[in-house]
mmCIF file of the C-alpha atoms, coordinates in Angstrom:
data_MODEL
# 
_entry.id   MODEL 
# 
loop_
_atom_site.group_PDB 
_atom_site.id 
_atom_site.type_symbol 
_atom_site.label_atom_id 
_atom_site.label_alt_id 
_atom_site.label_comp_id 
_atom_site.label_asym_id 
_atom_site.label_entity_id 
_atom_site.label_seq_id 
_atom_site.pdbx_PDB_ins_code 
_atom_site.Cartn_x 
_atom_site.Cartn_y 
_atom_site.Cartn_z 
_atom_site.occupancy 
_atom_site.B_iso_or_equiv 
_atom_site.pdbx_formal_charge 
_atom_site.auth_seq_id 
_atom_site.auth_comp_id 
_atom_site.auth_asym_id 
_atom_site.auth_atom_id 
_atom_site.pdbx_PDB_model_num 
ATOM 1   C CA . MET A 1 1   ? 166.142 -120.241 73.938  1.00 0.00 ? 1   MET A CA 1 
ATOM 2   C CA . ILE A 1 2   ? 163.868 -122.326 76.111  1.00 0.00 ? 2   ILE A CA 1 
ATOM 3   C CA . GLY A 1 3   ? 160.416 -120.720 76.106  1.00 0.00 ? 3   GLY A CA 1 
ATOM 4   C CA . ARG A 1 4   ? 158.246 -123.330 77.800  1.00 0.00 ? 4   ARG A CA 1 
ATOM 5   C CA . LEU A 1 5   ? 158.633 -126.512 79.805  1.00 0.00 ? 5   LEU A CA 1 
ATOM 6   C CA . GLN A 1 6   ? 156.036 -129.206 80.287  1.00 0.00 ? 6   GLN A CA 1 
ATOM 7   C CA . GLY A 1 7   ? 156.654 -132.141 82.562  1.00 0.00 ? 7   GLY A CA 1 
ATOM 8   C CA . THR A 1 8   ? 156.237 -133.720 85.955  1.00 0.00 ? 8   THR A CA 1 
ATOM 9   C CA . LEU A 1 9   ? 156.897 -131.748 89.113  1.00 0.00 ? 9   LEU A CA 1 
ATOM 10  C CA . ALA A 1 10  ? 159.705 -133.646 90.873  1.00 0.00 ? 10  ALA A CA 1 
ATOM 11  C CA . GLU A 1 11  ? 160.737 -131.265 93.698  1.00 0.00 ? 11  GLU A CA 1 
ATOM 12  C CA . LYS A 1 12  ? 159.561 -128.029 95.297  1.00 0.00 ? 12  LYS A CA 1 
ATOM 13  C CA . ASN A 1 13  ? 162.137 -125.982 97.247  1.00 0.00 ? 13  ASN A CA 1 
ATOM 14  C CA . PRO A 1 14  ? 161.084 -122.319 97.261  1.00 0.00 ? 14  PRO A CA 1 
ATOM 15  C CA . PRO A 1 15  ? 161.791 -120.436 95.076  1.00 0.00 ? 15  PRO A CA 1 
ATOM 16  C CA . GLN A 1 16  ? 163.089 -123.313 92.953  1.00 0.00 ? 16  GLN A CA 1 
ATOM 17  C CA . VAL A 1 17  ? 161.320 -126.298 91.445  1.00 0.00 ? 17  VAL A CA 1 
ATOM 18  C CA . LEU A 1 18  ? 162.655 -129.341 89.624  1.00 0.00 ? 18  LEU A CA 1 
ATOM 19  C CA . LEU A 1 19  ? 160.681 -130.216 86.523  1.00 0.00 ? 19  LEU A CA 1 
ATOM 20  C CA . ASP A 1 20  ? 161.201 -133.688 84.995  1.00 0.00 ? 20  ASP A CA 1 
ATOM 21  C CA . CYS A 1 21  ? 160.732 -133.460 81.228  1.00 0.00 ? 21  CYS A CA 1 
ATOM 22  C CA . HIS A 1 22  ? 161.059 -136.985 79.784  1.00 0.00 ? 22  HIS A CA 1 
ATOM 23  C CA . GLY A 1 23  ? 163.981 -137.917 82.012  1.00 0.00 ? 23  GLY A CA 1 
ATOM 24  C CA . VAL A 1 24  ? 165.736 -134.545 81.999  1.00 0.00 ? 24  VAL A CA 1 
ATOM 25  C CA . GLY A 1 25  ? 165.396 -132.525 85.209  1.00 0.00 ? 25  GLY A CA 1 
ATOM 26  C CA . TYR A 1 26  ? 165.264 -128.748 84.824  1.00 0.00 ? 26  TYR A CA 1 
ATOM 27  C CA . GLU A 1 27  ? 165.864 -126.528 87.839  1.00 0.00 ? 27  GLU A CA 1 
ATOM 28  C CA . VAL A 1 28  ? 163.576 -123.519 87.456  1.00 0.00 ? 28  VAL A CA 1 
ATOM 29  C CA . ASP A 1 29  ? 163.390 -120.452 89.699  1.00 0.00 ? 29  ASP A CA 1 
ATOM 30  C CA . VAL A 1 30  ? 159.808 -119.223 90.052  1.00 0.00 ? 30  VAL A CA 1 
ATOM 31  C CA . PRO A 1 31  ? 158.150 -116.270 91.796  1.00 0.00 ? 31  PRO A CA 1 
ATOM 32  C CA . MET A 1 32  ? 156.152 -117.177 94.878  1.00 0.00 ? 32  MET A CA 1 
ATOM 33  C CA . SER A 1 33  ? 152.915 -116.303 93.063  1.00 0.00 ? 33  SER A CA 1 
ATOM 34  C CA . THR A 1 34  ? 153.628 -119.161 90.642  1.00 0.00 ? 34  THR A CA 1 
ATOM 35  C CA . PHE A 1 35  ? 154.993 -121.432 93.386  1.00 0.00 ? 35  PHE A CA 1 
ATOM 36  C CA . TYR A 1 36  ? 151.768 -121.267 95.417  1.00 0.00 ? 36  TYR A CA 1 
ATOM 37  C CA . ASN A 1 37  ? 149.706 -122.222 92.355  1.00 0.00 ? 37  ASN A CA 1 
ATOM 38  C CA . LEU A 1 38  ? 151.739 -125.316 91.452  1.00 0.00 ? 38  LEU A CA 1 
ATOM 39  C CA . PRO A 1 39  ? 150.125 -128.740 91.712  1.00 0.00 ? 39  PRO A CA 1 
ATOM 40  C CA . GLY A 1 40  ? 151.437 -131.455 94.029  1.00 0.00 ? 40  GLY A CA 1 
ATOM 41  C CA . LEU A 1 41  ? 154.606 -133.477 93.449  1.00 0.00 ? 41  LEU A CA 1 
ATOM 42  C CA . GLY A 1 42  ? 154.319 -136.030 90.664  1.00 0.00 ? 42  GLY A CA 1 
ATOM 43  C CA . GLU A 1 43  ? 151.684 -134.055 88.786  1.00 0.00 ? 43  GLU A CA 1 
ATOM 44  C CA . LYS A 1 44  ? 151.980 -132.537 85.303  1.00 0.00 ? 44  LYS A CA 1 
ATOM 45  C CA . VAL A 1 45  ? 152.807 -128.840 85.054  1.00 0.00 ? 45  VAL A CA 1 
ATOM 46  C CA . THR A 1 46  ? 153.543 -126.346 82.272  1.00 0.00 ? 46  THR A CA 1 
ATOM 47  C CA . LEU A 1 47  ? 155.717 -123.299 82.887  1.00 0.00 ? 47  LEU A CA 1 
ATOM 48  C CA . LEU A 1 48  ? 156.531 -120.449 80.542  1.00 0.00 ? 48  LEU A CA 1 
ATOM 49  C CA . THR A 1 49  ? 160.230 -119.714 80.900  1.00 0.00 ? 49  THR A CA 1 
ATOM 50  C CA . HIS A 1 50  ? 162.870 -117.055 80.463  1.00 0.00 ? 50  HIS A CA 1 
ATOM 51  C CA . PHE A 1 51  ? 166.436 -118.318 79.982  1.00 0.00 ? 51  PHE A CA 1 
ATOM 52  C CA . VAL A 1 52  ? 169.278 -116.157 81.320  1.00 0.00 ? 52  VAL A CA 1 
ATOM 53  C CA . VAL A 1 53  ? 172.871 -116.862 80.313  1.00 0.00 ? 53  VAL A CA 1 
ATOM 54  C CA . ARG A 1 54  ? 175.576 -115.235 82.428  1.00 0.00 ? 54  ARG A CA 1 
ATOM 55  C CA . GLU A 1 55  ? 179.308 -115.675 82.566  1.00 0.00 ? 55  GLU A CA 1 
ATOM 56  C CA . ASP A 1 56  ? 179.054 -117.914 85.600  1.00 0.00 ? 56  ASP A CA 1 
ATOM 57  C CA . ALA A 1 57  ? 175.628 -119.527 85.226  1.00 0.00 ? 57  ALA A CA 1 
ATOM 58  C CA . GLN A 1 58  ? 172.697 -120.458 83.004  1.00 0.00 ? 58  GLN A CA 1 
ATOM 59  C CA . ILE A 1 59  ? 169.405 -119.961 84.829  1.00 0.00 ? 59  ILE A CA 1 
ATOM 60  C CA . LEU A 1 60  ? 165.809 -120.757 83.906  1.00 0.00 ? 60  LEU A CA 1 
ATOM 61  C CA . TYR A 1 61  ? 163.042 -118.624 85.370  1.00 0.00 ? 61  TYR A CA 1 
ATOM 62  C CA . GLY A 1 62  ? 159.524 -120.060 85.183  1.00 0.00 ? 62  GLY A CA 1 
ATOM 63  C CA . PHE A 1 63  ? 156.090 -118.458 85.268  1.00 0.00 ? 63  PHE A CA 1 
ATOM 64  C CA . GLY A 1 64  ? 152.550 -119.746 85.517  1.00 0.00 ? 64  GLY A CA 1 
ATOM 65  C CA . THR A 1 65  ? 151.096 -117.037 83.265  1.00 0.00 ? 65  THR A CA 1 
ATOM 66  C CA . ALA A 1 66  ? 152.155 -115.039 80.230  1.00 0.00 ? 66  ALA A CA 1 
ATOM 67  C CA . ALA A 1 67  ? 151.442 -111.821 82.164  1.00 0.00 ? 67  ALA A CA 1 
ATOM 68  C CA . GLU A 1 68  ? 153.989 -112.777 84.841  1.00 0.00 ? 68  GLU A CA 1 
ATOM 69  C CA . ARG A 1 69  ? 156.640 -113.509 82.233  1.00 0.00 ? 69  ARG A CA 1 
ATOM 70  C CA . ALA A 1 70  ? 155.911 -110.258 80.371  1.00 0.00 ? 70  ALA A CA 1 
ATOM 71  C CA . ALA A 1 71  ? 156.196 -108.274 83.626  1.00 0.00 ? 71  ALA A CA 1 
ATOM 72  C CA . PHE A 1 72  ? 159.471 -110.065 84.457  1.00 0.00 ? 72  PHE A CA 1 
ATOM 73  C CA . ARG A 1 73  ? 160.873 -109.181 81.034  1.00 0.00 ? 73  ARG A CA 1 
ATOM 74  C CA . GLN A 1 74  ? 159.866 -105.538 81.446  1.00 0.00 ? 74  GLN A CA 1 
ATOM 75  C CA . LEU A 1 75  ? 161.478 -105.433 84.887  1.00 0.00 ? 75  LEU A CA 1 
ATOM 76  C CA . ILE A 1 76  ? 164.847 -106.863 83.812  1.00 0.00 ? 76  ILE A CA 1 
ATOM 77  C CA . LYS A 1 77  ? 165.140 -104.257 81.040  1.00 0.00 ? 77  LYS A CA 1 
ATOM 78  C CA . ILE A 1 78  ? 165.497 -101.589 83.725  1.00 0.00 ? 78  ILE A CA 1 
ATOM 79  C CA . SER A 1 79  ? 169.043 -100.574 84.677  1.00 0.00 ? 79  SER A CA 1 
ATOM 80  C CA . GLY A 1 80  ? 169.902 -101.844 88.153  1.00 0.00 ? 80  GLY A CA 1 
ATOM 81  C CA . VAL A 1 81  ? 167.176 -104.507 88.165  1.00 0.00 ? 81  VAL A CA 1 
ATOM 82  C CA . GLY A 1 82  ? 168.402 -108.032 87.619  1.00 0.00 ? 82  GLY A CA 1 
ATOM 83  C CA . PRO A 1 83  ? 166.467 -111.296 87.389  1.00 0.00 ? 83  PRO A CA 1 
ATOM 84  C CA . ARG A 1 84  ? 166.636 -111.907 91.166  1.00 0.00 ? 84  ARG A CA 1 
ATOM 85  C CA . THR A 1 85  ? 165.216 -108.470 91.940  1.00 0.00 ? 85  THR A CA 1 
ATOM 86  C CA . ALA A 1 86  ? 162.506 -108.915 89.303  1.00 0.00 ? 86  ALA A CA 1 
ATOM 87  C CA . LEU A 1 87  ? 161.614 -112.291 90.824  1.00 0.00 ? 87  LEU A CA 1 
ATOM 88  C CA . SER A 1 88  ? 161.460 -110.650 94.243  1.00 0.00 ? 88  SER A CA 1 
ATOM 89  C CA . VAL A 1 89  ? 159.062 -107.974 92.941  1.00 0.00 ? 89  VAL A CA 1 
ATOM 90  C CA . LEU A 1 90  ? 156.777 -110.604 91.399  1.00 0.00 ? 90  LEU A CA 1 
ATOM 91  C CA . SER A 1 91  ? 156.935 -112.657 94.604  1.00 0.00 ? 91  SER A CA 1 
ATOM 92  C CA . GLY A 1 92  ? 155.932 -109.610 96.659  1.00 0.00 ? 92  GLY A CA 1 
ATOM 93  C CA . MET A 1 93  ? 152.944 -108.575 94.547  1.00 0.00 ? 93  MET A CA 1 
ATOM 94  C CA . SER A 1 94  ? 150.784 -109.872 91.726  1.00 0.00 ? 94  SER A CA 1 
ATOM 95  C CA . VAL A 1 95  ? 151.102 -108.500 88.196  1.00 0.00 ? 95  VAL A CA 1 
ATOM 96  C CA . GLY A 1 96  ? 147.815 -106.633 88.672  1.00 0.00 ? 96  GLY A CA 1 
ATOM 97  C CA . GLU A 1 97  ? 149.076 -105.038 91.887  1.00 0.00 ? 97  GLU A CA 1 
ATOM 98  C CA . LEU A 1 98  ? 152.362 -104.068 90.222  1.00 0.00 ? 98  LEU A CA 1 
ATOM 99  C CA . ALA A 1 99  ? 150.477 -102.540 87.314  1.00 0.00 ? 99  ALA A CA 1 
ATOM 100 C CA . GLN A 1 100 ? 148.273 -100.597 89.709  1.00 0.00 ? 100 GLN A CA 1 
ATOM 101 C CA . VAL A 1 101 ? 151.324 -99.359  91.641  1.00 0.00 ? 101 VAL A CA 1 
ATOM 102 C CA . VAL A 1 102 ? 152.879 -98.144  88.382  1.00 0.00 ? 102 VAL A CA 1 
ATOM 103 C CA . SER A 1 103 ? 149.624 -96.598  87.189  1.00 0.00 ? 103 SER A CA 1 
ATOM 104 C CA . LEU A 1 104 ? 149.126 -94.715  90.465  1.00 0.00 ? 104 LEU A CA 1 
ATOM 105 C CA . GLN A 1 105 ? 152.875 -93.998  90.901  1.00 0.00 ? 105 GLN A CA 1 
ATOM 106 C CA . GLU A 1 106 ? 153.096 -95.369  94.463  1.00 0.00 ? 106 GLU A CA 1 
ATOM 107 C CA . PRO A 1 107 ? 156.774 -95.973  95.391  1.00 0.00 ? 107 PRO A CA 1 
ATOM 108 C CA . GLY A 1 108 ? 155.853 -96.811  99.004  1.00 0.00 ? 108 GLY A CA 1 
ATOM 109 C CA . ARG A 1 109 ? 154.384 -100.176 98.034  1.00 0.00 ? 109 ARG A CA 1 
ATOM 110 C CA . LEU A 1 110 ? 157.483 -101.132 96.030  1.00 0.00 ? 110 LEU A CA 1 
ATOM 111 C CA . VAL A 1 111 ? 159.856 -100.262 98.877  1.00 0.00 ? 111 VAL A CA 1 
ATOM 112 C CA . LYS A 1 112 ? 158.154 -102.941 100.994 1.00 0.00 ? 112 LYS A CA 1 
ATOM 113 C CA . VAL A 1 113 ? 159.506 -105.617 98.607  1.00 0.00 ? 113 VAL A CA 1 
ATOM 114 C CA . PRO A 1 114 ? 162.833 -107.070 99.870  1.00 0.00 ? 114 PRO A CA 1 
ATOM 115 C CA . GLY A 1 115 ? 165.748 -105.751 97.818  1.00 0.00 ? 115 GLY A CA 1 
ATOM 116 C CA . ILE A 1 116 ? 163.940 -102.649 96.570  1.00 0.00 ? 116 ILE A CA 1 
ATOM 117 C CA . GLY A 1 117 ? 165.112 -99.315  97.930  1.00 0.00 ? 117 GLY A CA 1 
ATOM 118 C CA . LYS A 1 118 ? 163.696 -95.870  97.330  1.00 0.00 ? 118 LYS A CA 1 
ATOM 119 C CA . LYS A 1 119 ? 165.895 -95.114  94.293  1.00 0.00 ? 119 LYS A CA 1 
ATOM 120 C CA . ILE A 1 120 ? 165.149 -98.421  92.562  1.00 0.00 ? 120 ILE A CA 1 
ATOM 121 C CA . ALA A 1 121 ? 161.428 -98.030  93.312  1.00 0.00 ? 121 ALA A CA 1 
ATOM 122 C CA . GLU A 1 122 ? 161.387 -94.569  91.712  1.00 0.00 ? 122 GLU A CA 1 
ATOM 123 C CA . ARG A 1 123 ? 163.339 -95.859  88.707  1.00 0.00 ? 123 ARG A CA 1 
ATOM 124 C CA . LEU A 1 124 ? 160.886 -98.762  88.317  1.00 0.00 ? 124 LEU A CA 1 
ATOM 125 C CA . LEU A 1 125 ? 157.910 -96.400  88.361  1.00 0.00 ? 125 LEU A CA 1 
ATOM 126 C CA . LEU A 1 126 ? 159.537 -94.069  85.849  1.00 0.00 ? 126 LEU A CA 1 
ATOM 127 C CA . GLU A 1 127 ? 160.694 -96.793  83.447  1.00 0.00 ? 127 GLU A CA 1 
ATOM 128 C CA . LEU A 1 128 ? 157.504 -98.889  83.597  1.00 0.00 ? 128 LEU A CA 1 
ATOM 129 C CA . LYS A 1 129 ? 155.086 -95.989  83.200  1.00 0.00 ? 129 LYS A CA 1 
ATOM 130 C CA . GLY A 1 130 ? 153.102 -96.548  80.027  1.00 0.00 ? 130 GLY A CA 1 
ATOM 131 C CA . LYS A 1 131 ? 154.860 -99.850  79.249  1.00 0.00 ? 131 LYS A CA 1 
ATOM 132 C CA . LEU A 1 132 ? 153.431 -102.224 81.798  1.00 0.00 ? 132 LEU A CA 1 
ATOM 133 C CA . GLY A 1 133 ? 149.813 -101.278 81.197  1.00 0.00 ? 133 GLY A CA 1 
ATOM 134 C CA . ALA A 1 134 ? 149.963 -101.689 77.442  1.00 0.00 ? 134 ALA A CA 1 
ATOM 135 C CA . ASP A 1 135 ? 151.465 -105.178 77.683  1.00 0.00 ? 135 ASP A CA 1 
ATOM 136 C CA . ILE A 1 136 ? 149.696 -106.580 80.689  1.00 0.00 ? 136 ILE A CA 1 
ATOM 137 C CA . GLY A 1 137 ? 146.364 -104.887 81.189  1.00 0.00 ? 137 GLY A CA 1 
ATOM 138 C CA . VAL A 1 138 ? 147.061 -102.679 84.148  1.00 0.00 ? 138 VAL A CA 1 
ATOM 139 C CA . HIS A 1 139 ? 143.802 -101.090 84.871  1.00 0.00 ? 139 HIS A CA 1 
ATOM 140 C CA . ALA A 1 140 ? 142.426 -103.112 87.745  1.00 0.00 ? 140 ALA A CA 1 
ATOM 141 C CA . ALA A 1 141 ? 139.716 -100.472 88.111  1.00 0.00 ? 141 ALA A CA 1 
ATOM 142 C CA . VAL A 1 142 ? 138.198 -101.482 84.766  1.00 0.00 ? 142 VAL A CA 1 
ATOM 143 C CA . THR A 1 143 ? 135.407 -103.965 85.383  1.00 0.00 ? 143 THR A CA 1 
ATOM 144 C CA . SER A 1 144 ? 133.276 -103.578 82.237  1.00 0.00 ? 144 SER A CA 1 
ATOM 145 C CA . ASP A 1 145 ? 133.492 -102.719 78.547  1.00 0.00 ? 145 ASP A CA 1 
ATOM 146 C CA . ALA A 1 146 ? 131.913 -99.323  79.253  1.00 0.00 ? 146 ALA A CA 1 
ATOM 147 C CA . GLN A 1 147 ? 134.615 -98.505  81.808  1.00 0.00 ? 147 GLN A CA 1 
ATOM 148 C CA . ALA A 1 148 ? 137.320 -99.604  79.380  1.00 0.00 ? 148 ALA A CA 1 
ATOM 149 C CA . ASP A 1 149 ? 135.835 -97.286  76.722  1.00 0.00 ? 149 ASP A CA 1 
ATOM 150 C CA . ILE A 1 150 ? 135.682 -94.390  79.199  1.00 0.00 ? 150 ILE A CA 1 
ATOM 151 C CA . LEU A 1 151 ? 139.296 -94.986  80.183  1.00 0.00 ? 151 LEU A CA 1 
ATOM 152 C CA . GLN A 1 152 ? 140.413 -95.056  76.537  1.00 0.00 ? 152 GLN A CA 1 
ATOM 153 C CA . ALA A 1 153 ? 138.487 -91.853  75.794  1.00 0.00 ? 153 ALA A CA 1 
ATOM 154 C CA . LEU A 1 154 ? 140.113 -90.029  78.717  1.00 0.00 ? 154 LEU A CA 1 
ATOM 155 C CA . MET A 1 155 ? 143.564 -91.155  77.674  1.00 0.00 ? 155 MET A CA 1 
ATOM 156 C CA . ALA A 1 156 ? 142.866 -90.119  74.062  1.00 0.00 ? 156 ALA A CA 1 
ATOM 157 C CA . LEU A 1 157 ? 141.983 -86.658  75.398  1.00 0.00 ? 157 LEU A CA 1 
ATOM 158 C CA . GLY A 1 158 ? 145.470 -86.407  76.887  1.00 0.00 ? 158 GLY A CA 1 
ATOM 159 C CA . TYR A 1 159 ? 144.934 -87.470  80.498  1.00 0.00 ? 159 TYR A CA 1 
ATOM 160 C CA . SER A 1 160 ? 147.577 -89.722  82.057  1.00 0.00 ? 160 SER A CA 1 
ATOM 161 C CA . ASP A 1 161 ? 146.929 -93.332  83.118  1.00 0.00 ? 161 ASP A CA 1 
ATOM 162 C CA . ARG A 1 162 ? 146.860 -92.200  86.726  1.00 0.00 ? 162 ARG A CA 1 
ATOM 163 C CA . GLU A 1 163 ? 144.398 -89.334  86.184  1.00 0.00 ? 163 GLU A CA 1 
ATOM 164 C CA . ALA A 1 164 ? 142.099 -91.510  84.079  1.00 0.00 ? 164 ALA A CA 1 
ATOM 165 C CA . ALA A 1 165 ? 142.171 -94.364  86.612  1.00 0.00 ? 165 ALA A CA 1 
ATOM 166 C CA . GLN A 1 166 ? 141.411 -91.963  89.490  1.00 0.00 ? 166 GLN A CA 1 
ATOM 167 C CA . ALA A 1 167 ? 138.458 -90.462  87.594  1.00 0.00 ? 167 ALA A CA 1 
ATOM 168 C CA . LEU A 1 168 ? 137.181 -93.944  86.753  1.00 0.00 ? 168 LEU A CA 1 
ATOM 169 C CA . LYS A 1 169 ? 137.160 -94.968  90.428  1.00 0.00 ? 169 LYS A CA 1 
ATOM 170 C CA . ALA A 1 170 ? 134.772 -92.125  91.255  1.00 0.00 ? 170 ALA A CA 1 
ATOM 171 C CA . LEU A 1 171 ? 132.176 -93.256  88.705  1.00 0.00 ? 171 LEU A CA 1 
ATOM 172 C CA . PRO A 1 172 ? 129.192 -95.481  89.478  1.00 0.00 ? 172 PRO A CA 1 
ATOM 173 C CA . ALA A 1 173 ? 129.780 -99.083  88.369  1.00 0.00 ? 173 ALA A CA 1 
ATOM 174 C CA . ASP A 1 174 ? 126.786 -99.217  86.005  1.00 0.00 ? 174 ASP A CA 1 
ATOM 175 C CA . VAL A 1 175 ? 127.375 -95.882  84.224  1.00 0.00 ? 175 VAL A CA 1 
ATOM 176 C CA . GLY A 1 176 ? 127.106 -95.708  80.411  1.00 0.00 ? 176 GLY A CA 1 
ATOM 177 C CA . VAL A 1 177 ? 129.973 -94.612  78.196  1.00 0.00 ? 177 VAL A CA 1 
ATOM 178 C CA . SER A 1 178 ? 128.769 -91.113  77.247  1.00 0.00 ? 178 SER A CA 1 
ATOM 179 C CA . GLU A 1 179 ? 127.500 -90.290  80.750  1.00 0.00 ? 179 GLU A CA 1 
ATOM 180 C CA . GLY A 1 180 ? 130.671 -91.733  82.267  1.00 0.00 ? 180 GLY A CA 1 
ATOM 181 C CA . ILE A 1 181 ? 132.891 -89.564  80.088  1.00 0.00 ? 181 ILE A CA 1 
ATOM 182 C CA . LYS A 1 182 ? 130.907 -86.464  81.053  1.00 0.00 ? 182 LYS A CA 1 
ATOM 183 C CA . LEU A 1 183 ? 131.121 -87.282  84.781  1.00 0.00 ? 183 LEU A CA 1 
ATOM 184 C CA . ALA A 1 184 ? 134.827 -88.124  84.552  1.00 0.00 ? 184 ALA A CA 1 
ATOM 185 C CA . LEU A 1 185 ? 135.585 -84.873  82.725  1.00 0.00 ? 185 LEU A CA 1 
ATOM 186 C CA . LYS A 1 186 ? 133.703 -82.902  85.369  1.00 0.00 ? 186 LYS A CA 1 
ATOM 187 C CA . ALA A 1 187 ? 135.697 -84.670  88.105  1.00 0.00 ? 187 ALA A CA 1 
ATOM 188 C CA . LEU A 1 188 ? 138.982 -84.024  86.315  1.00 0.00 ? 188 LEU A CA 1 
ATOM 189 C CA . ALA A 1 189 ? 138.137 -80.343  85.775  1.00 0.00 ? 189 ALA A CA 1 
ATOM 190 C CA . LYS A 1 190 ? 138.006 -79.722  89.542  1.00 0.00 ? 190 LYS A CA 1 
# 
């Protein structure tokens, strides 16, 4: 399996790039989030890859970050979601946004992505719940170590990712761990 490519960027034709690795040109499909962060033609680039072998084709998918590749791999494990659909999801939103959508269970934002209907969006939310956050660091609301500790404490007490994230948003940014847990528990008790 090809896990990473490093070479010179020879062509850019969205969503595909041509990467020259010591005289061998690799065609790599990339999400638009990676495409926009690529350097200019003729410059060195490194892409993490996922190699898909099908009956009729062998396709390389490239990613600028490990988080993008991990999200892609989680997406293609879901029944009814192929590599093209997964690429479309990652082109339509960042990994952090996707993680937040899954954490807050918001199918409306997924339906806006081309190729994603209501049923697929609901399946994505159901299948990714609890998986995406653990692998990728979902909680965009977490901005400090104290908030991360509060979030972990709430989840250890049996609250869902969504409930814990909602409670965390209501807390002051500079709150301490023990005070934050108390305030979050009061908010969740309502």
